[in-house]
N, C-alpha and C positions, 0 to 999 in steps of 0.2 A: 183574367186575375184582377182582384179587387173591384169586382163587379159594384160593391154598394157605393163606391167612390165615382163611377160612372155616370151621366146624366143620361135620363132615358131618351132612347133613339127616337128621331123626329120631332123634337121639341125646337120650335124656331128660335133662333138666336137674334135677338133685337139689339141694335146698337142703343148705345146710352141715350136716353131722352127721345128717341124716335118715336113716331105715332103708329099705330096699327094701320095695316093696308086699307083702304076705303074710308078712315074715319075724318070727320071732318075737323079741320085747325081749331084751335081754341079761339074763344071770342077774343080773347087780349090780343093774339096774334093778329087776326083777321082784321081788328079794328084799327090799328096801327101799321102804317106801311113801314116796311123793313128799311134798315140802311143799305146804302148803295152798295153793290155787290163788288168786293176787293178782287183784284187781278189774282188769277189762280197762279202761284209760283212753283214751278217744276223743283221738285225734291228728289235727291239721289235716293232710290229705293236702299233699304238696310239689307246689309249682306247678309246672307243666310248662315246659320252658325256651322262651324265645321263639324266632322263626324265626331270628333273628340268631345267638342263642346256638348253636342247633341247628346253624347254618351254619357258623360258627368252630369246634365241635367236631369236625364232618366235615372241615373244611379241615385242622386239626391233625392227626388221625387219617391222613387223606392224606398229609401231608408225613412223617409219622412211618414209614409203610409205603413211601413212595418211598424214605425215606433207608436204611431195611435193605435196600431191594432194590438201591440202588447200592453199598451197602457189598459185597453179596454178588457182583454183577455186577464189580465192581473188582478182587475176588480172582480171578475167573475170568479177567479180562483179563490180570492179572500172570502166571497160570499158562499162558495160551496165547501171549502176544506174546512174540517176541524183543525182549529191553528193548535189546539191543545194535544191533540193526538198526534201530531207531527214529531214530538220530541221522541216517541217510540217506533215511529213508522221508519221503516228500513228505506234505504234509497230506491231500491228497483220498485219497492211498492208506491211510493211517492211519485216515481217518473210515469210508471202506469197510469196512476191517479191523474197526473197532469195532462198526459197524452188522452185520456177519456174524455175530461171537461174540454179540454182544447179543441178537440175533434167535433164534439156537439155544438160549442160556441161557433166555431168556424161554419158549420152547415147552417146553423140558424141565420147567421149574418151574410150568408152567400159568398163568402170569401174562399176563394181557391188558390192553394199553395203547391208548388211543388215540394218533392220529397226533401230536398236540401235546405229549401226556406223553412219547413215543418221541423226537420231536426235543430235547426239554428234557433227556431222559434221556442221548441220545446225546452231547449238548453237554458237559453236567455230567462225562461219563466222559472225555471228551476233556480237558477241564481239569484231571481228575486226574491223566490219564497224562502230559500233556504241558506243562500250566500249573500254576497254584497253586490250584487245587481252587476252594472257594467264594470265596476272592479275586478270581479272575479277572474275573467280570462286573464287580465294583467297579472293577477297575483301567482296565477299558474305557470305563467312564462317563465322558465328559469333565466332566460337571457336579459330579463330587466332587474335592476338594482333598484330603482328608486320609481315611483309613482308620484307625479305633482298635479293636482288638479286645481285649477284656477277659474272657478265658478263651473255651472253646468256643462258648458259648450267647448271647454278647452282642457284637454287633458295631456299633459307630457309624461313621457317615459325617460329613463337613463339606459342606454345599452353601451357598455364598455367605455363609460366617461363621458359618453355624448347624449345631449337631450334631443329628442324628437317627439314633433306632434302626432300625436295619434288619430284614429276617424272614431274613436271611442267618445260618446257622449251621454249626460243624463237628459231625460226629459225637460226638466225645468229644475229650478231652485227646490221646489219642494221634493221634489226626487232625490236631490243630492241630501237635503238635510235628513229625509228618512233614512238613508244608508248610514248617515253619520252618526243617528242617533242609534239606531240598531248595534253600532260598533260600541259606542262608549256605555250604553245601557247594559251591554253584556259584560262589562267590567265594572259595575256599580257606579258608574260617574255620569255627569250630566253636563249638556252643552244648551245654553239658550242665551237670550239677549244679556240676562244678569250675570251670567258666567260664559263670555264667548269664545274662549279657547279651551282647550283639552288636550293632555298628552295620555295616550293610552297603549296598549298591547293586544293585537290581534291573537286569535287562538293559535296560529302558528308562530308566534314570537315576533312578528314584524312590528316594528314601531310605527304608531300612529298619531299625527297630531293635525289637530284642525282648529279654524277660526272661522266664526260665523258672521253674518250681519248683525248689528251695524259696524263692528269693526271692520270686518272685511267688506270693502265697496261695492266691487262688480261681482258679488257671488261667493259662497263659502270657498276657503282656501284649505287644501287638505294637501299632506303629505305623506307618504307611507316608505320607509325604509325598510326592505323586505329582508327577513330575516333567511340567512343562507343555510340550508340544509346540510350542505356537506361542509364537513370540518378542515378547513386548510391548514395545513401544516407548513413547517419551513421548507421542506423538499418541494412543496406545490408552489410557494412564493419564490423559491430559487429558481423554478423552470419558468414561471411567468414573467420573470426579469424583474422582481421589485427589489431584490438585493443578490449580491453574489454568494458564492459559496465560502470564501474568505469571512465574509460578513455574518454567515451563517454560523461558522465555526466558532468565531469570536462571541456571538449572541449566546450559543449555548453554554460556552465557559461561563459567560457573566450571569445566565440565569442559575445555572447548577451551582455556584459557588456564593449564590445569594447576596448578589448586588442588587440595590435598590434602583429600580428603573422607571422612568417616566417615558411615556411615549406620546410625543408632541406633535401637532400638526394641525391642518385646516378642517372645515366640515366637509365631509365625504372624501378625505385623503387615505382613510385605511386604517386609522388608528385602532378601531376594535379588533380589526382583522388582524393586525400584528401582534395586539396583546394577546388574542388567542394562539396565535403560533407561537409566542415566546412561552406561553404557560406551558406548551407539550414537553418542555424542557425540565419542569419540575417533578421531582422524585414522586412517585406514589405512596410511598411512606409519610409524607408530611400533610398537616391538615391545612386546607386553604378556606377561606372566607371571602366571598365575594360581595360587595355592596354596591347596587346600582340605581338609578332614578327609574330605567327601564331595563328589564333584565334581557340581555343580547350577549353574553358572554358564553362561550360554548367550551367549557373547561373539560379536559380530556381526563383528568384522575379520577379516582374512585373515592377520595375523602375530601368532597368539596359540599360546604355549606352556603346556601345562595340567600341574599337577602335583598329586598326591593323596598324603596322607600315609597311612601303613601301622602297624596296630597291631601288638604283638608277637605270635610264633609261640607254639606251644604250650609250648617251653621257657623263654617268657619274653623271647626274643632277637629282634633283627631288625627293632626298631620304628623307624620314621621318622617322626619328629614334624613339625609345621608349622615349628618353629623351623629344624629342619634344612633342609627344603626352602627356606625364606627365606634364610638363610646362602648356600646354594648359588646360589639366583636372583641373587644380588649379583653372582656372578662370570659370569653368562650374558648380559651388556649389554642389560639390560632398559631401556626407557624409562619404562615403568610398572610396578608391581607391584600387584596385586589380591588381596588375602588374602579369601576367604570368609567368614570370620569369626574375630576376635580374643579370644581367651578365656582365654589363660595368657601364659608368659613369652615368647612370641614376640613380644609387643607392645614389647618393646625393640628388636628388630632391625626391627619395622616402622616405629618412631619414626625410628631411626638412617637407615633407607633415605630416608623423606621428607626428611631435614634434610641428605643427602648426595648431591644430584643426581638423585633419582628422583622429583622433583614431578610432581604428577598423580597419585598412588598413591591407592587406595581400600581401604576394608575396611567390615566392620560389627561392631557391638558390642551386647551386651543391655543395655539401659538405659531409662529411664522419661522421660527427658528430656535436653537439651544439657546442663546442669549435671550431672546424675547421671552422664552419659557420659563426662564428665571426670575425675569422681571414681572411676569404674571404671576409667578408664587408670591413673590414680595407684594405687589398689587393685592391679592386674596387675602395675605396676612392683615394687611393694613383696613381691608374693608370688613374684616370681621371684629373691628372695633378695640383689638388688643394694642395698648401702647407700648411699644417697643422700640428702642433704638435702631435705625437701619443696619448697623453693624452687627447687632444681636441677631436680626433677622436673618441677614445673609450668612451669617456663622450658623445657624439652625438649619438653612436651606444646604449649604456646604456639607455639613457633617450626616445629613440626613440621604441626600440624592447622590447616587454613584455615577448615573449614566443617563443620558437624554438620547433618545433614538427620534430623529426628525422624519416624520413620513409627509409626502407632498402628492398633490393630483396635479400633473403638468398639463400644458394646454392642449395636448392631443388625446387628453383622457386619461392617460395611462397613470398608473400609482407606482411611486418609487419610495424607496427608504433614501433620502439624499444626504442623510448625515449620521454619523453616530460619533457623540461627543462625550468626553469624561471630564467629570468635575473633580477637581485634585487638590482643593482646599480654598483658603484665603491668601492674598496678598494685601496686607492693609486692609482697606474696607471693601476691596473688589473680590470677588470669587473668581478664583482662576479656573479656566477651562481649556480642554486639549482636544482637537478633533481628530481621530482616529481613522474613519472613512469617510469618504464623500462620493457624491455622484457628480461626475463632470459632463456639461453639455457640449456637445462637439459641433452640432449644426442640424439642420431640418431637412428631412428628406422631401421628394416631390409630393409625395402622398401626403403630406402635413406630419408625419411622425419624428418623433425628436430623436436624433441620433446622440447617443451619450454612452458612458462607461463608469463602470465603478472602479475607484481605486483606492488603496490606502494612500496616508499623507506622508508616511515615512517616520511619524512618531510612535515608539514602542508605549504599549500599555502601562499606564501607572499600576494596573493590578496585575501585571504578570506573574510577581513573585506568589499572590494568593492564588491565581490559576494553577501555578505548579504544585503549591501544597496541596491543592484539592484533588489532584491528579489530572489537570488538564494543561498539559506542558505544549502550549502553541507553539509551531515552528515560528523562527523569525522572518520567513519568507511574506507570511501574511501581510507583515507591515511594510512590505516593500512597494513605493507607487508603481503603477502601470508606467510602461517606457514605450509602448507601441503608439 
């Protein structure tokens, strides 16, 4: 195997700087007497590598040679394939063409591979030509939630809330940049030294973000938030332990009776998943408009209008912000407006929509608790450049927002809905809030899993009368705290 990398048999191996047998010493060496011979010090011979080290070294060399071979074969494919015709070629035809060109090239190069290695090589070459190269098998793995690339030689993935290093690598920085350019050019965007970062969406809906040198110091940085193909409902989240059945019954009543809801949490805490699940309680007769920077929501209703913001073009023009989409949405007769994430000046229009007949609207924000979420809303209003007294800002928030659902990713990687808090109005200049449900941590299991339980706080919902008027008469028992 890999005969082209072997040295020809019978070639004498000479030590560095040694003269050929029988040759005369150099004139300079013969003319000058050498220094006195130093005493020979006995050294301990190096210990031979262990079988595990030897196997790891062989595997490393095999991967290096396969990587070199793949680069060479990829060049030959680009030289032989009609790239313009690939758009209309079927997958089976293209795979047959790759097998034929690869087989011919391997024969010319004198490289022998077994069946398994050939199959792997053909798949990797197909991914290079039609897919996203080394990222392709990671994108197809349904157990992976996030793909994080720190330069060409370090790729991490997240499984079940935990990060782990993979053995997948790119050939070099040029290889990684070529894949990045392939992704962003497909959606009409660009990334280079003058525009070193980009946010895009893959063909399957996954969110893609990249930052390239010189901003990325040790190689391009890429993060892919994979798009979940299956739509998780409330029942699924209850089964996974994200929240309790009592909390699910309460949230169903809250969504169905058109309370304005904010889902709060940190990065990767499950805000979008929670928002998707809550939207399942919306009636099919309602018209819903969604506004996002990157389309991720998977609403399950029939009457949904989706909008996505757009960054500026090369000339710095043509940008369409979330605020532009939100303003336009108000003219499109929506029953509910769902904003994927509120992070800037669009918060003003969002709160006004909630206050002017579009009750039942929902959005997400980044915050560590319900009280922090209210503070974030205040800060975003202030950053929008609107001069308003703090009391007026808080009154606007208190009248617009009814419920804050706090999601969190715990230290063991699990995602929990740790709090459901109602906003009940104003007390002086302070927004009054009451927590209805919470997650209590009780300890840590030997395997590192967090032991906890969901419990009510004992406070009856401020919207109980509203629930009853809409036909959702929740039993008083769901508000009783856990006693075990």
